[in-house]
C-alpha positions in Angstrom: -68.9 17.6 74.6 -70.0 21.2 74.6 -67.6 23.6 72.9 -65.6 26.0 75.0 -64.7 29.6 74.1 -62.1 31.8 75.6 -64.7 34.0 77.2 -63.6 34.8 80.8 -65.8 33.7 83.7 -66.8 36.2 86.3 -66.3 33.6 89.0 -63.2 33.1 91.1 -61.6 30.0 92.5 -62.6 30.6 96.1 -66.3 31.1 95.5 -68.6 28.4 97.0 -71.5 29.2 94.5 -70.8 30.0 90.9 -73.0 30.6 87.8 -71.9 28.4 84.9 -72.7 28.5 81.2 -71.6 26.7 78.1 -68.5 29.0 77.8 -67.2 28.4 81.3 -68.4 24.8 81.8 -65.1 23.0 81.0 -63.0 25.2 83.3 -65.5 25.7 86.1 -66.9 22.2 86.3 -64.7 19.6 84.5 -61.3 21.1 85.3 -62.3 22.2 88.8 -63.7 18.7 89.6 -60.3 17.2 89.2 -59.5 18.4 92.7 -62.8 19.6 94.2 -66.2 18.0 93.9 -68.6 20.1 91.9 -72.4 19.9 92.6 -74.4 21.1 89.6 -77.8 22.5 90.2 -79.9 22.6 87.0 -82.6 25.1 87.5 -84.8 27.8 85.9 -86.4 31.0 87.2 -89.9 29.8 86.6 -89.4 26.5 88.6 -91.1 26.6 92.0 -89.2 23.6 93.5 -85.9 25.2 92.3 -86.6 28.2 94.4 -87.1 25.9 97.4 -84.0 23.8 96.8 -81.6 26.4 95.5 -81.2 28.5 98.7 -80.6 25.3 100.7 -77.8 24.2 98.3 -76.3 27.6 98.3 -76.2 27.8 102.1 -74.7 24.3 102.5 -72.1 25.2 99.9 -71.0 28.2 101.8 -71.0 26.3 105.1 -68.8 23.7 103.5 -65.8 26.1 103.4 -64.6 25.1 100.0 -64.8 21.3 100.3 -67.2 21.4 97.4 -68.5 24.0 94.9 -72.1 24.6 93.8 -72.4 25.2 90.0 -75.7 26.7 89.1 -76.8 26.2 85.4 -79.9 27.9 84.1 -81.5 25.3 81.7 -83.3 28.0 79.7 -80.0 29.8 78.9 -77.9 26.6 78.5 -80.1 24.0 76.8 -77.2 22.1 75.4 -75.7 21.5 78.8 -79.1 20.2 80.0 -79.3 18.0 77.0 -75.8 16.7 77.5 -76.6 15.7 81.1 -80.0 14.2 80.0 -81.9 16.5 82.3 -85.6 15.4 82.3 -86.9 17.5 85.1 -85.7 20.2 87.4 -84.3 20.9 89.9 -81.8 18.3 88.8 -78.7 18.0 91.0 -75.6 16.1 89.9 -72.3 15.6 91.7 -69.2 15.6 89.5 -65.8 14.5 90.7 -62.7 14.1 88.5 -64.8 14.7 85.4 -67.4 12.0 86.1 -71.0 12.0 87.6 -70.7 10.2 90.9 -74.3 10.6 92.1 -77.5 12.6 91.3 -81.1 13.3 92.4 -84.1 15.2 91.0 -86.6 17.3 92.9 -86.6 19.5 96.0 -85.4 17.1 98.7 -85.6 18.3 102.4 -82.3 19.6 103.9 -81.7 16.5 106.0 -81.8 14.3 102.9 -79.6 16.8 100.9 -77.0 16.7 103.8 -77.0 12.9 103.8 -76.6 12.8 100.0 -73.6 15.3 100.3 -71.9 13.1 102.8 -72.0 10.2 100.3 -70.6 12.2 97.4 -68.1 14.7 99.0 -64.9 13.4 100.5 -64.6 14.5 104.1 -61.4 16.5 104.2 -61.7 16.8 108.0 -61.6 13.0 108.5 -57.8 12.9 108.8 -57.7 15.9 111.1 -60.4 14.2 113.3 -58.5 11.0 113.5 -55.3 12.8 114.4 -57.0 14.9 117.1 -58.6 11.8 118.7 -55.3 10.0 118.7 -53.7 13.0 120.5 -56.3 13.3 123.3 -54.6 11.0 125.7 -51.0 12.1 125.1 -51.3 15.8 124.1 -54.8 17.2 124.8 -53.7 20.7 124.1 -52.8 19.8 120.6 -56.0 17.8 120.2 -58.0 20.9 121.3 -56.1 23.0 118.8 -57.0 20.6 116.0 -60.6 20.4 117.0 -60.8 24.2 116.8 -59.2 24.1 113.4 -61.8 21.7 112.2 -64.6 23.8 113.6 -63.2 26.9 111.9 -63.7 25.1 108.6 -66.9 23.3 109.6 -68.7 25.0 112.6 -71.4 22.3 112.7 -69.1 19.3 112.8 -70.7 17.3 115.6 -67.8 15.0 116.2 -65.4 17.9 116.7 -68.0 19.8 118.8 -68.4 16.8 121.2 -64.7 16.0 121.6 -63.7 19.7 122.0 -66.5 20.2 124.5 -65.6 17.0 126.3 -61.9 17.9 126.7 -62.7 21.4 127.9 -65.4 20.3 130.3 -63.2 17.7 131.9 -60.7 20.5 132.5 -63.3 22.6 134.2 -63.3 25.2 131.4 -66.9 26.7 131.1 -66.5 26.8 127.4 -66.8 23.0 127.4 -70.4 23.1 128.6 -71.2 25.9 126.1 -69.8 23.8 123.3 -71.6 20.6 124.3 -74.9 22.6 124.4 -74.4 23.4 120.7 -74.8 19.7 119.7 -78.4 19.0 118.5 -80.3 16.4 120.5 -80.9 14.5 117.3 -77.2 14.1 116.7 -75.5 10.8 117.2 -73.7 12.6 120.1 -76.8 14.3 121.4 -77.7 11.9 124.2 -74.0 11.8 125.5 -73.8 15.6 125.3 -77.0 16.0 127.3 -76.0 13.4 129.8 -72.6 15.0 130.3 -73.9 18.5 131.3 -74.1 17.8 135.1 -70.3 17.5 135.1 -70.3 21.3 135.4 -71.3 21.1 139.0 -68.4 18.7 139.8 -65.6 20.4 137.9 -66.7 23.8 139.3 -66.3 22.7 142.9 -63.8 24.7 144.9 -60.2 23.6 145.5 -60.2 24.4 149.2 -60.2 21.4 151.6 -63.5 20.5 153.3 -64.8 17.8 155.6 -66.8 14.7 154.9 -68.6 14.2 151.7 -67.9 17.7 150.6 -64.2 17.1 151.0 -64.4 13.9 148.9 -66.5 15.7 146.3 -63.9 18.4 146.0 -61.1 15.9 145.8 -63.0 14.1 143.0 -63.4 17.4 141.2 -59.6 18.1 141.4 -58.9 14.6 140.2 -61.1 15.0 137.1 -59.5 18.3 136.3 -56.1 16.6 136.5 -57.2 13.7 134.4 -57.1 11.2 137.2 -60.5 9.7 136.5 -59.9 6.5 138.5 -59.4 8.5 141.7 -62.4 10.7 140.9 -64.6 7.6 140.4 -63.5 6.1 143.7 -64.3 9.2 145.7 -67.7 9.6 144.0 -68.6 6.0 144.6 -67.7 6.4 148.2 -70.1 9.3 148.5 -72.9 7.4 146.7 -72.5 4.6 149.2 -72.4 6.9 152.2 -74.9 9.7 151.4 -77.3 9.8 148.5 -78.8 13.1 149.8 -75.5 14.9 149.4 -75.9 17.7 146.9 -79.3 16.2 145.9 -77.7 12.9 144.7 -74.9 15.0 143.2 -72.2 12.2 143.3 -74.4 9.8 141.3 -75.2 12.6 138.8 -71.5 13.5 138.5 -70.6 9.8 137.9 -73.2 9.5 135.1 -71.9 12.7 133.5 -68.3 11.5 133.7 -69.3 8.1 132.2 -71.0 10.0 129.3 -67.8 12.1 128.7 -65.4 9.2 128.9 -67.6 6.8 126.8 -68.6 3.2 127.4 -65.4 2.0 125.7 -63.2 3.6 128.3 -61.7 0.8 130.5 -62.8 2.5 133.8 -66.5 3.0 132.8 -67.8 -0.6 132.6 -66.6 -1.7 136.1 -67.6 1.6 137.6 -71.1 1.3 136.2 -71.5 -2.1 137.8 -70.2 -0.9 141.1 -72.7 2.0 141.0 -75.5 -0.3 140.1 -74.6 -2.5 143.1 -74.7 0.5 145.4 -78.1 1.7 144.1 -79.9 -1.6 144.0 
């Protein structure tokens, strides 16, 4: 093991990116890794691929909000550390947790592959918060919304939290819900559902005042969605589809599909309602 001196490090515990040398290695990597994963980036100023990968790692570390720390080690200035880790080529990236290497790669991987690699090696501290928030959606949606906001404060690109927060807000008729859903990349696992749910804005934005005919049913459906009475909303919308496809340019069908996307196929109302809609259309 590399010897350690009492020389103070210029880094602080809250930093996402730190410079590490032989003098600070034990404290900043080995000791820190007992509680927080440390990703080591072995690099050198003359290394072209290092200049490509380095900024990506640094940005991802800062985005992570402290869930892991990036330790940059200049191999020219710290050859013994490079030798200790058997570095054969650079950039060499190694994840250390509780004093042990848990995974590694060499070369300038594209960001998508780096993100996938990080998901394997960094424990998701938001996983418990997500599970708790999802469990609260049916019984205490206000608390679920608060927890999703907390997660996004730590991880603004958390697609699960974005979708579920957007979903809850959109179903309430809050315009922030649609804005939130639009932040989800189309390539995300929630991308297709987020896009499909956007037409819900027209429904939940319908006025509360009573009206006649299909418009009246549509407004009642909107009020039911905002109140969380999805069964009643579905009944009203199916009635409109069976009666008048031209209403609001097939608006009832579009609203139903958006509602299905927000509720999800595992919701007990969605399967039967889809079959009834299909019977009406075909």
